[in-house]
Chimera marker file (.cmm) of the C-alpha trace (Angstrom):
<marker_set name="trace">
<marker id="1" x="25.270" y="-1.795" z="-58.937" r="1" g="1" b="0" radius="0.5"/>
<marker id="2" x="24.323" y="0.202" z="-55.817" r="1" g="1" b="0" radius="0.5"/>
<marker id="3" x="27.016" y="1.857" z="-53.845" r="1" g="1" b="0" radius="0.5"/>
<marker id="4" x="27.805" y="0.036" z="-50.648" r="1" g="1" b="0" radius="0.5"/>
<marker id="5" x="26.734" y="1.703" z="-47.448" r="1" g="1" b="0" radius="0.5"/>
<marker id="6" x="28.682" y="1.569" z="-44.302" r="1" g="1" b="0" radius="0.5"/>
<marker id="7" x="26.453" y="0.512" z="-41.506" r="1" g="1" b="0" radius="0.5"/>
<marker id="8" x="26.372" y="3.026" z="-38.718" r="1" g="1" b="0" radius="0.5"/>
<marker id="9" x="26.021" y="1.245" z="-35.379" r="1" g="1" b="0" radius="0.5"/>
<marker id="10" x="23.046" y="2.274" z="-33.383" r="1" g="1" b="0" radius="0.5"/>
<marker id="11" x="23.339" y="3.004" z="-29.727" r="1" g="1" b="0" radius="0.5"/>
<marker id="12" x="22.041" y="0.250" z="-27.549" r="1" g="1" b="0" radius="0.5"/>
<marker id="13" x="18.960" y="1.192" z="-25.648" r="1" g="1" b="0" radius="0.5"/>
<marker id="14" x="17.571" y="-0.318" z="-22.595" r="1" g="1" b="0" radius="0.5"/>
<marker id="15" x="13.943" y="-0.936" z="-21.893" r="1" g="1" b="0" radius="0.5"/>
<marker id="16" x="14.589" y="-0.013" z="-18.312" r="1" g="1" b="0" radius="0.5"/>
<marker id="17" x="15.614" y="3.528" z="-17.497" r="1" g="1" b="0" radius="0.5"/>
<marker id="18" x="18.071" y="3.884" z="-14.693" r="1" g="1" b="0" radius="0.5"/>
<marker id="19" x="16.739" y="5.538" z="-11.616" r="1" g="1" b="0" radius="0.5"/>
<marker id="20" x="18.119" y="8.994" z="-10.909" r="1" g="1" b="0" radius="0.5"/>
<marker id="21" x="20.504" y="8.989" z="-7.966" r="1" g="1" b="0" radius="0.5"/>
<marker id="22" x="19.326" y="11.565" z="-5.521" r="1" g="1" b="0" radius="0.5"/>
<marker id="23" x="22.058" y="13.853" z="-4.485" r="1" g="1" b="0" radius="0.5"/>
<marker id="24" x="22.184" y="14.972" z="-0.862" r="1" g="1" b="0" radius="0.5"/>
<marker id="25" x="21.932" y="18.647" z="-0.243" r="1" g="1" b="0" radius="0.5"/>
<marker id="26" x="23.978" y="20.301" z="2.437" r="1" g="1" b="0" radius="0.5"/>
<marker id="27" x="22.574" y="19.380" z="5.885" r="1" g="1" b="0" radius="0.5"/>
<marker id="28" x="20.855" y="16.299" z="4.574" r="1" g="1" b="0" radius="0.5"/>
<marker id="29" x="21.465" y="12.957" z="6.196" r="1" g="1" b="0" radius="0.5"/>
<marker id="30" x="21.953" y="9.657" z="4.470" r="1" g="1" b="0" radius="0.5"/>
<marker id="31" x="18.801" y="7.531" z="4.292" r="1" g="1" b="0" radius="0.5"/>
<marker id="32" x="20.135" y="5.129" z="6.908" r="1" g="1" b="0" radius="0.5"/>
<marker id="33" x="21.144" y="7.936" z="9.343" r="1" g="1" b="0" radius="0.5"/>
<marker id="34" x="17.817" y="9.690" z="8.776" r="1" g="1" b="0" radius="0.5"/>
<marker id="35" x="15.730" y="6.537" z="9.445" r="1" g="1" b="0" radius="0.5"/>
<marker id="36" x="17.811" y="5.570" z="12.501" r="1" g="1" b="0" radius="0.5"/>
<marker id="37" x="17.121" y="9.097" z="13.859" r="1" g="1" b="0" radius="0.5"/>
<marker id="38" x="13.380" y="8.787" z="13.098" r="1" g="1" b="0" radius="0.5"/>
<marker id="39" x="13.317" y="5.372" z="14.825" r="1" g="1" b="0" radius="0.5"/>
<marker id="40" x="14.990" y="6.685" z="17.905" r="1" g="1" b="0" radius="0.5"/>
<marker id="41" x="12.751" y="9.776" z="18.037" r="1" g="1" b="0" radius="0.5"/>
<marker id="42" x="9.558" y="7.731" z="17.499" r="1" g="1" b="0" radius="0.5"/>
<marker id="43" x="10.626" y="5.327" z="20.287" r="1" g="1" b="0" radius="0.5"/>
<marker id="44" x="11.212" y="8.325" z="22.615" r="1" g="1" b="0" radius="0.5"/>
<marker id="45" x="7.811" y="9.803" z="21.811" r="1" g="1" b="0" radius="0.5"/>
<marker id="46" x="5.763" y="6.649" z="22.317" r="1" g="1" b="0" radius="0.5"/>
<marker id="47" x="3.948" y="6.265" z="25.689" r="1" g="1" b="0" radius="0.5"/>
<marker id="48" x="5.272" y="3.758" z="28.147" r="1" g="1" b="0" radius="0.5"/>
<marker id="49" x="2.664" y="1.095" z="27.276" r="1" g="1" b="0" radius="0.5"/>
<marker id="50" x="4.021" y="1.062" z="23.659" r="1" g="1" b="0" radius="0.5"/>
<marker id="51" x="7.653" y="0.884" z="24.553" r="1" g="1" b="0" radius="0.5"/>
<marker id="52" x="7.546" y="-2.930" z="24.181" r="1" g="1" b="0" radius="0.5"/>
<marker id="53" x="6.873" y="-2.769" z="20.412" r="1" g="1" b="0" radius="0.5"/>
<marker id="54" x="9.711" y="-4.311" z="18.472" r="1" g="1" b="0" radius="0.5"/>
<marker id="55" x="11.318" y="-2.112" z="15.795" r="1" g="1" b="0" radius="0.5"/>
<marker id="56" x="13.438" y="-2.743" z="12.734" r="1" g="1" b="0" radius="0.5"/>
<marker id="57" x="15.034" y="-0.455" z="10.132" r="1" g="1" b="0" radius="0.5"/>
<marker id="58" x="15.651" y="-2.178" z="6.829" r="1" g="1" b="0" radius="0.5"/>
<marker id="59" x="16.820" y="-0.216" z="3.792" r="1" g="1" b="0" radius="0.5"/>
<marker id="60" x="14.293" y="2.576" z="3.323" r="1" g="1" b="0" radius="0.5"/>
<marker id="61" x="11.797" y="1.138" z="5.812" r="1" g="1" b="0" radius="0.5"/>
<marker id="62" x="11.113" y="1.279" z="9.556" r="1" g="1" b="0" radius="0.5"/>
<marker id="63" x="8.717" y="-1.335" z="11.034" r="1" g="1" b="0" radius="0.5"/>
<marker id="64" x="7.216" y="-1.430" z="14.542" r="1" g="1" b="0" radius="0.5"/>
<marker id="65" x="5.262" y="-4.563" z="15.562" r="1" g="1" b="0" radius="0.5"/>
<marker id="66" x="4.047" y="-6.540" z="18.498" r="1" g="1" b="0" radius="0.5"/>
<marker id="67" x="4.459" y="-10.335" z="18.235" r="1" g="1" b="0" radius="0.5"/>
<marker id="68" x="3.757" y="-11.078" z="14.540" r="1" g="1" b="0" radius="0.5"/>
<marker id="69" x="6.042" y="-9.054" z="12.222" r="1" g="1" b="0" radius="0.5"/>
<marker id="70" x="3.612" y="-9.689" z="9.362" r="1" g="1" b="0" radius="0.5"/>
<marker id="71" x="1.285" y="-7.182" z="11.086" r="1" g="1" b="0" radius="0.5"/>
<marker id="72" x="3.287" y="-3.997" z="11.505" r="1" g="1" b="0" radius="0.5"/>
<marker id="73" x="3.362" y="-0.245" z="11.330" r="1" g="1" b="0" radius="0.5"/>
<marker id="74" x="5.623" y="0.929" z="8.567" r="1" g="1" b="0" radius="0.5"/>
<marker id="75" x="7.364" y="4.102" z="7.514" r="1" g="1" b="0" radius="0.5"/>
<marker id="76" x="8.564" y="3.712" z="3.906" r="1" g="1" b="0" radius="0.5"/>
<marker id="77" x="10.663" y="6.370" z="2.157" r="1" g="1" b="0" radius="0.5"/>
<marker id="78" x="10.019" y="6.631" z="-1.607" r="1" g="1" b="0" radius="0.5"/>
<marker id="79" x="13.027" y="8.871" z="-2.426" r="1" g="1" b="0" radius="0.5"/>
<marker id="80" x="12.596" y="8.710" z="-6.189" r="1" g="1" b="0" radius="0.5"/>
<marker id="81" x="8.987" y="9.927" z="-5.837" r="1" g="1" b="0" radius="0.5"/>
<marker id="82" x="9.716" y="12.400" z="-3.052" r="1" g="1" b="0" radius="0.5"/>
<marker id="83" x="7.097" y="10.737" z="-0.825" r="1" g="1" b="0" radius="0.5"/>
<marker id="84" x="6.974" y="8.921" z="2.522" r="1" g="1" b="0" radius="0.5"/>
<marker id="85" x="4.246" y="6.459" z="3.502" r="1" g="1" b="0" radius="0.5"/>
<marker id="86" x="3.036" y="5.818" z="6.999" r="1" g="1" b="0" radius="0.5"/>
<marker id="87" x="1.033" y="2.652" z="7.220" r="1" g="1" b="0" radius="0.5"/>
<marker id="88" x="-0.425" y="-0.209" z="9.212" r="1" g="1" b="0" radius="0.5"/>
<marker id="89" x="0.233" y="-3.280" z="7.043" r="1" g="1" b="0" radius="0.5"/>
<marker id="90" x="-1.452" y="-6.665" z="7.178" r="1" g="1" b="0" radius="0.5"/>
<marker id="91" x="0.925" y="-9.022" z="5.364" r="1" g="1" b="0" radius="0.5"/>
<marker id="92" x="0.034" y="-12.462" z="6.690" r="1" g="1" b="0" radius="0.5"/>
<marker id="93" x="-0.100" y="-15.408" z="4.375" r="1" g="1" b="0" radius="0.5"/>
<marker id="94" x="-3.871" y="-15.608" z="4.867" r="1" g="1" b="0" radius="0.5"/>
<marker id="95" x="-5.405" y="-13.093" z="2.372" r="1" g="1" b="0" radius="0.5"/>
<marker id="96" x="-8.850" y="-13.528" z="3.891" r="1" g="1" b="0" radius="0.5"/>
<marker id="97" x="-7.570" y="-12.681" z="7.322" r="1" g="1" b="0" radius="0.5"/>
<marker id="98" x="-5.722" y="-9.651" z="5.944" r="1" g="1" b="0" radius="0.5"/>
<marker id="99" x="-9.011" y="-8.478" z="4.399" r="1" g="1" b="0" radius="0.5"/>
<marker id="100" x="-10.893" y="-8.974" z="7.687" r="1" g="1" b="0" radius="0.5"/>
<marker id="101" x="-8.195" y="-7.057" z="9.586" r="1" g="1" b="0" radius="0.5"/>
<marker id="102" x="-8.299" y="-4.036" z="7.263" r="1" g="1" b="0" radius="0.5"/>
<marker id="103" x="-12.103" y="-4.109" z="7.341" r="1" g="1" b="0" radius="0.5"/>
<marker id="104" x="-12.030" y="-4.083" z="11.069" r="1" g="1" b="0" radius="0.5"/>
<marker id="105" x="-9.747" y="-1.011" z="11.157" r="1" g="1" b="0" radius="0.5"/>
<marker id="106" x="-11.690" y="0.639" z="8.301" r="1" g="1" b="0" radius="0.5"/>
<marker id="107" x="-14.800" y="0.684" z="10.473" r="1" g="1" b="0" radius="0.5"/>
<marker id="108" x="-13.024" y="3.508" z="12.393" r="1" g="1" b="0" radius="0.5"/>
<marker id="109" x="-11.771" y="5.302" z="9.296" r="1" g="1" b="0" radius="0.5"/>
<marker id="110" x="-13.733" y="8.571" z="9.860" r="1" g="1" b="0" radius="0.5"/>
<marker id="111" x="-12.344" y="8.928" z="13.398" r="1" g="1" b="0" radius="0.5"/>
<marker id="112" x="-8.853" y="7.942" z="12.229" r="1" g="1" b="0" radius="0.5"/>
<marker id="113" x="-8.926" y="10.585" z="9.418" r="1" g="1" b="0" radius="0.5"/>
<marker id="114" x="-9.836" y="13.258" z="11.945" r="1" g="1" b="0" radius="0.5"/>
<marker id="115" x="-6.944" y="12.188" z="14.148" r="1" g="1" b="0" radius="0.5"/>
<marker id="116" x="-4.065" y="11.271" z="11.792" r="1" g="1" b="0" radius="0.5"/>
<marker id="117" x="-5.008" y="12.873" z="8.495" r="1" g="1" b="0" radius="0.5"/>
<marker id="118" x="-7.696" y="13.180" z="5.882" r="1" g="1" b="0" radius="0.5"/>
<marker id="119" x="-5.527" y="11.407" z="3.356" r="1" g="1" b="0" radius="0.5"/>
<marker id="120" x="-5.769" y="8.113" z="5.270" r="1" g="1" b="0" radius="0.5"/>
<marker id="121" x="-6.919" y="5.204" z="3.031" r="1" g="1" b="0" radius="0.5"/>
<marker id="122" x="-7.670" y="1.525" z="3.702" r="1" g="1" b="0" radius="0.5"/>
<marker id="123" x="-7.189" y="-0.809" z="0.745" r="1" g="1" b="0" radius="0.5"/>
<marker id="124" x="-6.182" y="-4.241" z="-0.515" r="1" g="1" b="0" radius="0.5"/>
<marker id="125" x="-2.609" y="-4.213" z="-1.740" r="1" g="1" b="0" radius="0.5"/>
<marker id="126" x="-0.026" y="-6.668" z="-3.203" r="1" g="1" b="0" radius="0.5"/>
<marker id="127" x="0.027" y="-10.458" z="-2.626" r="1" g="1" b="0" radius="0.5"/>
<marker id="128" x="-3.267" y="-10.626" z="-0.778" r="1" g="1" b="0" radius="0.5"/>
<marker id="129" x="-1.919" y="-8.061" z="1.664" r="1" g="1" b="0" radius="0.5"/>
<marker id="130" x="-3.885" y="-5.048" z="2.890" r="1" g="1" b="0" radius="0.5"/>
<marker id="131" x="-3.009" y="-1.694" z="4.441" r="1" g="1" b="0" radius="0.5"/>
<marker id="132" x="-4.233" y="1.465" z="6.088" r="1" g="1" b="0" radius="0.5"/>
<marker id="133" x="-1.945" y="4.284" z="5.077" r="1" g="1" b="0" radius="0.5"/>
<marker id="134" x="-1.311" y="7.881" z="4.216" r="1" g="1" b="0" radius="0.5"/>
<marker id="135" x="1.560" y="9.552" z="2.382" r="1" g="1" b="0" radius="0.5"/>
<marker id="136" x="3.293" y="12.877" z="2.599" r="1" g="1" b="0" radius="0.5"/>
<marker id="137" x="5.638" y="14.756" z="0.380" r="1" g="1" b="0" radius="0.5"/>
<marker id="138" x="9.213" y="14.507" z="1.514" r="1" g="1" b="0" radius="0.5"/>
<marker id="139" x="11.802" y="16.678" z="-0.316" r="1" g="1" b="0" radius="0.5"/>
<marker id="140" x="14.698" y="16.494" z="2.177" r="1" g="1" b="0" radius="0.5"/>
<marker id="141" x="16.174" y="14.319" z="4.794" r="1" g="1" b="0" radius="0.5"/>
<marker id="142" x="17.110" y="17.062" z="7.155" r="1" g="1" b="0" radius="0.5"/>
<marker id="143" x="16.825" y="17.383" z="10.902" r="1" g="1" b="0" radius="0.5"/>
<marker id="144" x="13.551" y="19.298" z="10.839" r="1" g="1" b="0" radius="0.5"/>
<marker id="145" x="11.916" y="16.712" z="8.511" r="1" g="1" b="0" radius="0.5"/>
<marker id="146" x="13.204" y="13.928" z="10.776" r="1" g="1" b="0" radius="0.5"/>
<marker id="147" x="11.507" y="15.510" z="13.840" r="1" g="1" b="0" radius="0.5"/>
<marker id="148" x="8.221" y="16.179" z="11.972" r="1" g="1" b="0" radius="0.5"/>
<marker id="149" x="8.085" y="12.704" z="10.500" r="1" g="1" b="0" radius="0.5"/>
<marker id="150" x="8.862" y="11.070" z="13.851" r="1" g="1" b="0" radius="0.5"/>
<marker id="151" x="6.100" y="13.019" z="15.457" r="1" g="1" b="0" radius="0.5"/>
<marker id="152" x="3.610" y="12.087" z="12.765" r="1" g="1" b="0" radius="0.5"/>
<marker id="153" x="4.573" y="8.418" z="12.971" r="1" g="1" b="0" radius="0.5"/>
<marker id="154" x="4.434" y="8.307" z="16.688" r="1" g="1" b="0" radius="0.5"/>
<marker id="155" x="0.859" y="9.787" z="16.594" r="1" g="1" b="0" radius="0.5"/>
<marker id="156" x="-0.062" y="7.253" z="13.862" r="1" g="1" b="0" radius="0.5"/>
<marker id="157" x="1.156" y="4.315" z="15.936" r="1" g="1" b="0" radius="0.5"/>
<marker id="158" x="-0.327" y="5.562" z="19.231" r="1" g="1" b="0" radius="0.5"/>
<marker id="159" x="-3.691" y="6.169" z="17.559" r="1" g="1" b="0" radius="0.5"/>
<marker id="160" x="-3.921" y="2.924" z="15.603" r="1" g="1" b="0" radius="0.5"/>
<marker id="161" x="-2.291" y="0.494" z="18.045" r="1" g="1" b="0" radius="0.5"/>
<marker id="162" x="-5.372" y="-0.089" z="20.227" r="1" g="1" b="0" radius="0.5"/>
<marker id="163" x="-7.506" y="-0.710" z="17.091" r="1" g="1" b="0" radius="0.5"/>
<marker id="164" x="-4.841" y="-3.069" z="15.703" r="1" g="1" b="0" radius="0.5"/>
<marker id="165" x="-4.860" y="-5.045" z="18.910" r="1" g="1" b="0" radius="0.5"/>
<marker id="166" x="-8.674" y="-5.306" z="18.814" r="1" g="1" b="0" radius="0.5"/>
<marker id="167" x="-8.577" y="-6.359" z="15.199" r="1" g="1" b="0" radius="0.5"/>
<marker id="168" x="-5.951" y="-9.070" z="15.816" r="1" g="1" b="0" radius="0.5"/>
<marker id="169" x="-7.974" y="-10.402" z="18.712" r="1" g="1" b="0" radius="0.5"/>
<marker id="170" x="-11.239" y="-10.389" z="16.731" r="1" g="1" b="0" radius="0.5"/>
<marker id="171" x="-9.871" y="-11.771" z="13.483" r="1" g="1" b="0" radius="0.5"/>
<link id1="1" id2="2" r="1" g="1" b="0" radius="0.2"/>
<link id1="2" id2="3" r="1" g="1" b="0" radius="0.2"/>
<link id1="3" id2="4" r="1" g="1" b="0" radius="0.2"/>
<link id1="4" id2="5" r="1" g="1" b="0" radius="0.2"/>
<link id1="5" id2="6" r="1" g="1" b="0" radius="0.2"/>
<link id1="6" id2="7" r="1" g="1" b="0" radius="0.2"/>
<link id1="7" id2="8" r="1" g="1" b="0" radius="0.2"/>
<link id1="8" id2="9" r="1" g="1" b="0" radius="0.2"/>
<link id1="9" id2="10" r="1" g="1" b="0" radius="0.2"/>
<link id1="10" id2="11" r="1" g="1" b="0" radius="0.2"/>
<link id1="11" id2="12" r="1" g="1" b="0" radius="0.2"/>
<link id1="12" id2="13" r="1" g="1" b="0" radius="0.2"/>
<link id1="13" id2="14" r="1" g="1" b="0" radius="0.2"/>
<link id1="14" id2="15" r="1" g="1" b="0" radius="0.2"/>
<link id1="15" id2="16" r="1" g="1" b="0" radius="0.2"/>
<link id1="16" id2="17" r="1" g="1" b="0" radius="0.2"/>
<link id1="17" id2="18" r="1" g="1" b="0" radius="0.2"/>
<link id1="18" id2="19" r="1" g="1" b="0" radius="0.2"/>
<link id1="19" id2="20" r="1" g="1" b="0" radius="0.2"/>
<link id1="20" id2="21" r="1" g="1" b="0" radius="0.2"/>
<link id1="21" id2="22" r="1" g="1" b="0" radius="0.2"/>
<link id1="22" id2="23" r="1" g="1" b="0" radius="0.2"/>
<link id1="23" id2="24" r="1" g="1" b="0" radius="0.2"/>
<link id1="24" id2="25" r="1" g="1" b="0" radius="0.2"/>
<link id1="25" id2="26" r="1" g="1" b="0" radius="0.2"/>
<link id1="26" id2="27" r="1" g="1" b="0" radius="0.2"/>
<link id1="27" id2="28" r="1" g="1" b="0" radius="0.2"/>
<link id1="28" id2="29" r="1" g="1" b="0" radius="0.2"/>
<link id1="29" id2="30" r="1" g="1" b="0" radius="0.2"/>
<link id1="30" id2="31" r="1" g="1" b="0" radius="0.2"/>
<link id1="31" id2="32" r="1" g="1" b="0" radius="0.2"/>
<link id1="32" id2="33" r="1" g="1" b="0" radius="0.2"/>
<link id1="33" id2="34" r="1" g="1" b="0" radius="0.2"/>
<link id1="34" id2="35" r="1" g="1" b="0" radius="0.2"/>
<link id1="35" id2="36" r="1" g="1" b="0" radius="0.2"/>
<link id1="36" id2="37" r="1" g="1" b="0" radius="0.2"/>
<link id1="37" id2="38" r="1" g="1" b="0" radius="0.2"/>
<link id1="38" id2="39" r="1" g="1" b="0" radius="0.2"/>
<link id1="39" id2="40" r="1" g="1" b="0" radius="0.2"/>
<link id1="40" id2="41" r="1" g="1" b="0" radius="0.2"/>
<link id1="41" id2="42" r="1" g="1" b="0" radius="0.2"/>
<link id1="42" id2="43" r="1" g="1" b="0" radius="0.2"/>
<link id1="43" id2="44" r="1" g="1" b="0" radius="0.2"/>
<link id1="44" id2="45" r="1" g="1" b="0" radius="0.2"/>
<link id1="45" id2="46" r="1" g="1" b="0" radius="0.2"/>
<link id1="46" id2="47" r="1" g="1" b="0" radius="0.2"/>
<link id1="47" id2="48" r="1" g="1" b="0" radius="0.2"/>
<link id1="48" id2="49" r="1" g="1" b="0" radius="0.2"/>
<link id1="49" id2="50" r="1" g="1" b="0" radius="0.2"/>
<link id1="50" id2="51" r="1" g="1" b="0" radius="0.2"/>
<link id1="51" id2="52" r="1" g="1" b="0" radius="0.2"/>
<link id1="52" id2="53" r="1" g="1" b="0" radius="0.2"/>
<link id1="53" id2="54" r="1" g="1" b="0" radius="0.2"/>
<link id1="54" id2="55" r="1" g="1" b="0" radius="0.2"/>
<link id1="55" id2="56" r="1" g="1" b="0" radius="0.2"/>
<link id1="56" id2="57" r="1" g="1" b="0" radius="0.2"/>
<link id1="57" id2="58" r="1" g="1" b="0" radius="0.2"/>
<link id1="58" id2="59" r="1" g="1" b="0" radius="0.2"/>
<link id1="59" id2="60" r="1" g="1" b="0" radius="0.2"/>
<link id1="60" id2="61" r="1" g="1" b="0" radius="0.2"/>
<link id1="61" id2="62" r="1" g="1" b="0" radius="0.2"/>
<link id1="62" id2="63" r="1" g="1" b="0" radius="0.2"/>
<link id1="63" id2="64" r="1" g="1" b="0" radius="0.2"/>
<link id1="64" id2="65" r="1" g="1" b="0" radius="0.2"/>
<link id1="65" id2="66" r="1" g="1" b="0" radius="0.2"/>
<link id1="66" id2="67" r="1" g="1" b="0" radius="0.2"/>
<link id1="67" id2="68" r="1" g="1" b="0" radius="0.2"/>
<link id1="68" id2="69" r="1" g="1" b="0" radius="0.2"/>
<link id1="69" id2="70" r="1" g="1" b="0" radius="0.2"/>
<link id1="70" id2="71" r="1" g="1" b="0" radius="0.2"/>
<link id1="71" id2="72" r="1" g="1" b="0" radius="0.2"/>
<link id1="72" id2="73" r="1" g="1" b="0" radius="0.2"/>
<link id1="73" id2="74" r="1" g="1" b="0" radius="0.2"/>
<link id1="74" id2="75" r="1" g="1" b="0" radius="0.2"/>
<link id1="75" id2="76" r="1" g="1" b="0" radius="0.2"/>
<link id1="76" id2="77" r="1" g="1" b="0" radius="0.2"/>
<link id1="77" id2="78" r="1" g="1" b="0" radius="0.2"/>
<link id1="78" id2="79" r="1" g="1" b="0" radius="0.2"/>
<link id1="79" id2="80" r="1" g="1" b="0" radius="0.2"/>
<link id1="80" id2="81" r="1" g="1" b="0" radius="0.2"/>
<link id1="81" id2="82" r="1" g="1" b="0" radius="0.2"/>
<link id1="82" id2="83" r="1" g="1" b="0" radius="0.2"/>
<link id1="83" id2="84" r="1" g="1" b="0" radius="0.2"/>
<link id1="84" id2="85" r="1" g="1" b="0" radius="0.2"/>
<link id1="85" id2="86" r="1" g="1" b="0" radius="0.2"/>
<link id1="86" id2="87" r="1" g="1" b="0" radius="0.2"/>
<link id1="87" id2="88" r="1" g="1" b="0" radius="0.2"/>
<link id1="88" id2="89" r="1" g="1" b="0" radius="0.2"/>
<link id1="89" id2="90" r="1" g="1" b="0" radius="0.2"/>
<link id1="90" id2="91" r="1" g="1" b="0" radius="0.2"/>
<link id1="91" id2="92" r="1" g="1" b="0" radius="0.2"/>
<link id1="92" id2="93" r="1" g="1" b="0" radius="0.2"/>
<link id1="93" id2="94" r="1" g="1" b="0" radius="0.2"/>
<link id1="94" id2="95" r="1" g="1" b="0" radius="0.2"/>
<link id1="95" id2="96" r="1" g="1" b="0" radius="0.2"/>
<link id1="96" id2="97" r="1" g="1" b="0" radius="0.2"/>
<link id1="97" id2="98" r="1" g="1" b="0" radius="0.2"/>
<link id1="98" id2="99" r="1" g="1" b="0" radius="0.2"/>
<link id1="99" id2="100" r="1" g="1" b="0" radius="0.2"/>
<link id1="100" id2="101" r="1" g="1" b="0" radius="0.2"/>
<link id1="101" id2="102" r="1" g="1" b="0" radius="0.2"/>
<link id1="102" id2="103" r="1" g="1" b="0" radius="0.2"/>
<link id1="103" id2="104" r="1" g="1" b="0" radius="0.2"/>
<link id1="104" id2="105" r="1" g="1" b="0" radius="0.2"/>
<link id1="105" id2="106" r="1" g="1" b="0" radius="0.2"/>
<link id1="106" id2="107" r="1" g="1" b="0" radius="0.2"/>
<link id1="107" id2="108" r="1" g="1" b="0" radius="0.2"/>
<link id1="108" id2="109" r="1" g="1" b="0" radius="0.2"/>
<link id1="109" id2="110" r="1" g="1" b="0" radius="0.2"/>
<link id1="110" id2="111" r="1" g="1" b="0" radius="0.2"/>
<link id1="111" id2="112" r="1" g="1" b="0" radius="0.2"/>
<link id1="112" id2="113" r="1" g="1" b="0" radius="0.2"/>
<link id1="113" id2="114" r="1" g="1" b="0" radius="0.2"/>
<link id1="114" id2="115" r="1" g="1" b="0" radius="0.2"/>
<link id1="115" id2="116" r="1" g="1" b="0" radius="0.2"/>
<link id1="116" id2="117" r="1" g="1" b="0" radius="0.2"/>
<link id1="117" id2="118" r="1" g="1" b="0" radius="0.2"/>
<link id1="118" id2="119" r="1" g="1" b="0" radius="0.2"/>
<link id1="119" id2="120" r="1" g="1" b="0" radius="0.2"/>
<link id1="120" id2="121" r="1" g="1" b="0" radius="0.2"/>
<link id1="121" id2="122" r="1" g="1" b="0" radius="0.2"/>
<link id1="122" id2="123" r="1" g="1" b="0" radius="0.2"/>
<link id1="123" id2="124" r="1" g="1" b="0" radius="0.2"/>
<link id1="124" id2="125" r="1" g="1" b="0" radius="0.2"/>
<link id1="125" id2="126" r="1" g="1" b="0" radius="0.2"/>
<link id1="126" id2="127" r="1" g="1" b="0" radius="0.2"/>
<link id1="127" id2="128" r="1" g="1" b="0" radius="0.2"/>
<link id1="128" id2="129" r="1" g="1" b="0" radius="0.2"/>
<link id1="129" id2="130" r="1" g="1" b="0" radius="0.2"/>
<link id1="130" id2="131" r="1" g="1" b="0" radius="0.2"/>
<link id1="131" id2="132" r="1" g="1" b="0" radius="0.2"/>
<link id1="132" id2="133" r="1" g="1" b="0" radius="0.2"/>
<link id1="133" id2="134" r="1" g="1" b="0" radius="0.2"/>
<link id1="134" id2="135" r="1" g="1" b="0" radius="0.2"/>
<link id1="135" id2="136" r="1" g="1" b="0" radius="0.2"/>
<link id1="136" id2="137" r="1" g="1" b="0" radius="0.2"/>
<link id1="137" id2="138" r="1" g="1" b="0" radius="0.2"/>
<link id1="138" id2="139" r="1" g="1" b="0" radius="0.2"/>
<link id1="139" id2="140" r="1" g="1" b="0" radius="0.2"/>
<link id1="140" id2="141" r="1" g="1" b="0" radius="0.2"/>
<link id1="141" id2="142" r="1" g="1" b="0" radius="0.2"/>
<link id1="142" id2="143" r="1" g="1" b="0" radius="0.2"/>
<link id1="143" id2="144" r="1" g="1" b="0" radius="0.2"/>
<link id1="144" id2="145" r="1" g="1" b="0" radius="0.2"/>
<link id1="145" id2="146" r="1" g="1" b="0" radius="0.2"/>
<link id1="146" id2="147" r="1" g="1" b="0" radius="0.2"/>
<link id1="147" id2="148" r="1" g="1" b="0" radius="0.2"/>
<link id1="148" id2="149" r="1" g="1" b="0" radius="0.2"/>
<link id1="149" id2="150" r="1" g="1" b="0" radius="0.2"/>
<link id1="150" id2="151" r="1" g="1" b="0" radius="0.2"/>
<link id1="151" id2="152" r="1" g="1" b="0" radius="0.2"/>
<link id1="152" id2="153" r="1" g="1" b="0" radius="0.2"/>
<link id1="153" id2="154" r="1" g="1" b="0" radius="0.2"/>
<link id1="154" id2="155" r="1" g="1" b="0" radius="0.2"/>
<link id1="155" id2="156" r="1" g="1" b="0" radius="0.2"/>
<link id1="156" id2="157" r="1" g="1" b="0" radius="0.2"/>
<link id1="157" id2="158" r="1" g="1" b="0" radius="0.2"/>
<link id1="158" id2="159" r="1" g="1" b="0" radius="0.2"/>
<link id1="159" id2="160" r="1" g="1" b="0" radius="0.2"/>
<link id1="160" id2="161" r="1" g="1" b="0" radius="0.2"/>
<link id1="161" id2="162" r="1" g="1" b="0" radius="0.2"/>
<link id1="162" id2="163" r="1" g="1" b="0" radius="0.2"/>
<link id1="163" id2="164" r="1" g="1" b="0" radius="0.2"/>
<link id1="164" id2="165" r="1" g="1" b="0" radius="0.2"/>
<link id1="165" id2="166" r="1" g="1" b="0" radius="0.2"/>
<link id1="166" id2="167" r="1" g="1" b="0" radius="0.2"/>
<link id1="167" id2="168" r="1" g="1" b="0" radius="0.2"/>
<link id1="168" id2="169" r="1" g="1" b="0" radius="0.2"/>
<link id1="169" id2="170" r="1" g="1" b="0" radius="0.2"/>
<link id1="170" id2="171" r="1" g="1" b="0" radius="0.2"/>
</marker_set>
């Protein structure tokens, strides 16, 4: 007869790894405080004719829009990846219209890259949505990063808003 073996319990493993919790460094702001500061700074930098844009801060996002919130400018913090995205999102329920809108804006992509950054891309996205966006590294939520990001987002909005308006009217 074989000797009995005592079963050693194995540790339970999860198929999903928990996300690391980013620790704030001295001088860093919370995500909410950082984004509220960016939103206020962007608003202050926008010219008078764009002061009527509505704005929302939700979680790790800031959205600016005129009329239809499904068509909006978005700043999205990806803290776990150390990136931030600036984008013009077309998220209507009509996938064909979203495609036409992004194609309209993409016609000016060379000009837009010269103005807002060479990393600018136009692409289909999730759920039939489309976007024109660029992303930057973001390693800290400090005051200097807040000012720089607000400046970049204000230029992004100011540059793309006239084209967004034309696209919405045409599509």
